N, C-alpha and C positions, 0 to 999 in steps of 0.2 A: 184680957189673959190676950199676950202678945200671939204672934200668929203665923205659920212660920212661914215665908212668902214661896211662890213656887211658879214653876215659868210647867204648862204639860205639852207632851208636839206626839199628837194624832199624822196619821198618812189616811182615814180611814171614816168609819162611819162616827169609833171612837167613845163606845160603851163604861169601856173601863172608864174612861174623860166620865161620862153622864155618869158614876158613880164612885169620883170620887166629886163634885160640882152636888149629886142631891146629901152622899154624907157632910159635906160644907155649910150646904145650904140651909141642913136640921140643924146643923152646931156640931154635928154628930164628931167632925173635924176638925183642929184646930189648921187651918187649914188658909191663906190666900191666895182667890189661883190670881196671877197679878195679866198672866195671860195666854191660852193657847195658838201654840206655830205650826202650823202642817208647811210638807211637801206639796201641797195637791192645791189650788187652788180650788178644786173640782169635791173636797173630802166636806161628807154628809156632815162631821161633826164639829166644819164650824156654823157652821147654822145653830145648830144646838148650844152648841159657846156661845156666840151671842145671844140665843132668845135667854139665856141665863145674865148677862149682861159683860158677858166679861171682854176684855181686851182678845181681838183675834189678831193675825198678820200669816202673808205665806211670806217664802220662804221657797220660792222652785228652782229644784231641781235641775232643770230644762235647763234653766236659763242659762246656768255655769257647764264652764267645759272640760270639768275637770271634780273629781271626789273634793281634794285639799280646798278648793277659790269656793264649791260650794258649801263647806265647813266651818269655810269664816265668815260667810256671809251669815249662814245661821246660828256661829254661836256670837258676829253682834246684834241679831235682832235679839237673842234672848240674853244678855248683856244690860240691852238696857230696864228689864224688867227690874234688872237685881235680885236674882231667885235667890236663898240657896240650898235650896231640892230644883235639879228638873229630872220632869216625871216623862219613863218611852212608854208609850201608852197604845202602842202597833203603831210603829213610829219607824215603816219601813224602810228603812236606810241600812249602811252596814256603817257608822262611823268613822272618822280619822283615828289615829293618835296623838296625833293634836287633840284634835277638839278633847274626844276622854280625859286626857292627861289635866284640859283647862279646870273641868268640871270631876275632876279624879273629887271623890269620898262624899258628891253629889248628887250625884246620876242613877238613876238606878228604873230597873226595865222589869217588865214583868211575860213571861217565856211559856208556853202551853204546852211543858210537861215536868218534867220530878228530874230536873239538870239531876247530875249530869248527864243519865240519860236524852237521847234528839232532841241533840240541839242543831238548828235551823230551823227551816219550813218546812213544814205537809206533815206536823209531827202526828195527826190527830191518827191521820194515813197508815201512814210506820209504824204509829202502834199498836192498830190492829192487827196490821202484815208482819208484825216481830211476838203477833199474840201472846202480852206482856196483859196479866190479869190485875194491873192498876196502872193509871197513866196516871196527869194532875196534873196542876199548872205550880209554878217557882217564878217566886223576886225572890234576883238580886239587886248584888251593888254590880256597877257598869264598867270593866275593863279594857285592855288590849284583843285579849283575845274570846270572840265569840262565840258573847251565851258563855260564858270562862270565869265570871264574876264571884268571890265568895256568896252561895245563897246566904236567904235571910228566913226568909219562911216558903213551906211549902202546903199543899192538900192534898189531899190522894181522890182521887174518884175508880169506882171496881167498872172493869169495861165488862159491857155484859156480853151476854151470846149475838142478840142482834143483831149489836148498835153496828153507827154506819161512823164515820168518818164524820161527820155533818152531826147524828147524834152523840157522837162521845162531845161534841163540838160548842152544842151546848151543855152540855150539865160542862165539862170545866170553866166554860167563859163563866158559866152563874158562881162556880168557889172565884173563879181570879177578880169578879168584884166583889168577894171580901176582904180577899186576902190584899190587893191591893191597899186597899185606906188601912187596912190594918196596920203594912207596913211603915206606909206614912204617915200614920198618927202619932207609929213609934220615933219615930223620925223628929217628930216637929216637938212631942215631946223633953226628946232632952236624951230619950234612953239606950239611939241605935246608931252605933257609929260606923265608919269604915275606917280604923285603925291598921299597920303595920297590915297591910294583904289582905285585912282578915276585916266582918262582921263581926261587930261587938255589939249588947244589948244588954240593959244595965252593966255595966263596966263590965263581960266578961264574953271573951271572945267564942264567938258560936261553934264549933266544934263541930257539929250538924245544924244544919237549919231547925230553926223553929215548924212542929207541925203541928199544921191544925186540923181537927173534925172540920170534914166537910159540914155545909150549914150555921157554923161555929167559931166565929170571928174571934174571943176573947182567948186572954189569956196568963 
């Protein structure tokens, strides 16, 4: 079976990265993880990737004088591995338009909200402050608009009356660990594409994101 070559970008512990590594190791996800790259040399996820035998690299943003210079260095590091898909897994950098255009259609991200609601940071606390009854996570293609690219798949998590930002984040993260490998698997199987500014699944544009039940990663 041909495996999809991917590079994963992280900034921290990389729990979504680990979910991808675990499914790949079990033969449940047809990907060849060429490298894990971080902007932080102390990112704990780098140790996890090395322990799994994955190549790692660091492109430290503090060593570059501008966002454009950094993104060019990051792009050069990624392109050494010739990925068909670049996976943002908790990569805490706003990417320049030139970088996004270079990977257009093969750059995806997971965001802890039901996009287009709650773009940006601190989504769990903001969800509680907004008094919403449902929260969740979304996988989307990355475009030049922050958290604004076409959404591929989402899962909803009910907000409980006694939730804190931490308890809500924990439940959303469990959903993320199913959502992300699902979307990557569709891309690896040739089912998922970016075309004409939209996400296409099984040769049809997604007018609405696919919605998965919590705990169910099948469609």
